[in-house]
N, C-alpha and C positions, 0 to 999 in steps of 0.2 A: 746440600744447602740447609735442609731442616736439621740434619744431624749437627752441623757446625753451630747453628743457632742454639740448639738445645745444649750443646757442650758449653758454649759461652754463658748461657743463662744459669746453668747448674754448677759452674766452676766454683763459685764461692762456697758451695756446700761441701766440697771436697769428697763427694761420694763416688763420682765416676772418674777415679784416678787411673792412670795407665796400668798400675799393678792390680786392678780389679777387673779381670777379663770377663767374668760373667755379667757384671753390671754394665760393662761396655756393650756386650751382646744385647742385653735388655734395651739399652738406650738406642742401639742401631735398629732393633725391631720396631720400637715406637716410631722412630724417624722414618723408616721405610713405609709403615702403615699411614703415617701422616702425609707423606709424599703421594701415596696412592690416593688418599682421600682428596688431596688438593687437585690432583689430575682429574678425578671424577667430578669434582665441583666445577672445574674449568669447562669440562665437556657439558655438564648440565647447564651452565650459564649460556653457552653457545646455542644449545638446543632450545632454550627458552624463547628466543626471538626468531621470528620467521625469516628475517633477512640473513641470519647466520645458521639456522637449523639445517641439518642434513639428513637426519635419520629419525630418531625417536620423537624429536620435537615436532617435525612435520607430521608424523603419523598421529600423534596425539591431537593436533589441531584438526587434521582431516577427519578423525573419528568423531569430532563434534558434529559433523554434518553427514557422515555416512562412512563407508569403508575407506581405508587408507588406499592411496594410489601409488603403491611402491614401485610399480612398473614404469611410471613416468619419470622423465628427467627432473632433477632437483629444482632447477630454475622454473620449470613449468608448474611444478607443485607450489612453489612459493608464490608465483604470480596469481594462480587460482585462489589461494588462500587470502592473499592481500585484497583481491577483488571482493571476495565473499565477506571479509571482515570490514570492508569499507562501506558496505551497504547500510543505508539508514532508512528511517521512516519516510523521508521525502524522495526516495529513489524509485518510486513507482511511476516513472516517466519512461518513454520509449528508450532513452539512453540508459536509464537505470535498470530496466528489465533486460536489455541486451547485456549489460555488465553482469547481472545476476546469472543469466544463462551461460555466459562465457565462463563464469566462476565454477560451474559444475561440468565444464568441458563440452558444452553444446555449441557447435558451429551451425548456425541456421539462418534461414531467411525469415524475417518477421513481416507478416502482412497484417495491417491494422484495419479494423472495421469499427471506428469509434461510435457510429450511430447504433451499432448492435452490441457494443461492449464486448467485442470479440477479437481474438488474435489467432492467426494461423501461424504455426511454427513448423517449418519444413527443414529437416536436418540436411546440411550440405556436405556431410562427411559420412563415412561408413562406421557403424558402431556394432560391437558384438551384442548378443542378446543380453548379457549381463550388464554391459554399459548402458544399453537402452533402458533396462529396468531401473538402474541407478538414476539415470537422467530423468526418467518419468517421475520417480519418487521425489527428486529434488525440485523439479519444475512445479510439481503440485504444491510444494511448500512455498514457492516464490511468487506465483501469480496471485494477485489479489482475488479474493473470493467473488467479487462482483463482476469479474471478467471471465467470460467463457473462452476456452482455448482448445485448439486441436494441435496435437503434437504428432508429426508424421516422420517416420524413419523410412520413407519409401526408397527402396533401392532399385526397384524395377522401373525402367524407363519406358517411353512409348515404343521404342524399337524393341525392347524386351517383351512388351505386350504383343507386338506384331510377330515376334519370333515364336511365340507360343502357338501360332496358327489356329487361333480360335476365333470364331465369328462372335459378334456381340450376343447373339442368341445363345451360343454355347457358353460364353462367359456368364450370361445371366442365369443359365441353367445350373451353374455351380452353387447358386444360392449363398453367395458370400455376403457378409455384412460389410459396411463401409470400412470398419476397422480392419477386417480381414483383407480387404482389397488394398488398403493403405500399407499393410505389412507384407505384401507379396514381394518376394525377392527374385 
């Protein structure tokens, strides 16, 4: 395609005639490289927009907020990015906060205490320690500074506590902080 276009454009110069094989090879080399550049430009254009990005474009957008989430499905990555990028100044409402939390992958129950300017966020899914660290870092950026919040990744249930066969006195003797108790698995 590019080669034919170049031949047509250069035909009036009479340089790239059939009896000039080296010049034809030169022209083919230019055309091949231009085709390669066009293919790369097409790929770059697709990666520029979240709706069509599949690899490097998503990674670049994700790295604006933290590490790339290469292990997640492409569609989930797009949805999270679109939620994150749609947040505005007026989105510090309960619905806006929920959207912001979902944009960093946190599924949680939000309990509000408006009189105390406080939120309790209890994760409703299991997260690795690395995911918890990322989510904590992102939540810290999202929650307005005048609101206190508690983020809990509790995976130990009441039945799990009971299975530990410890009395309250024994648990109290462990001298755990509330944060350590909240992180028991």
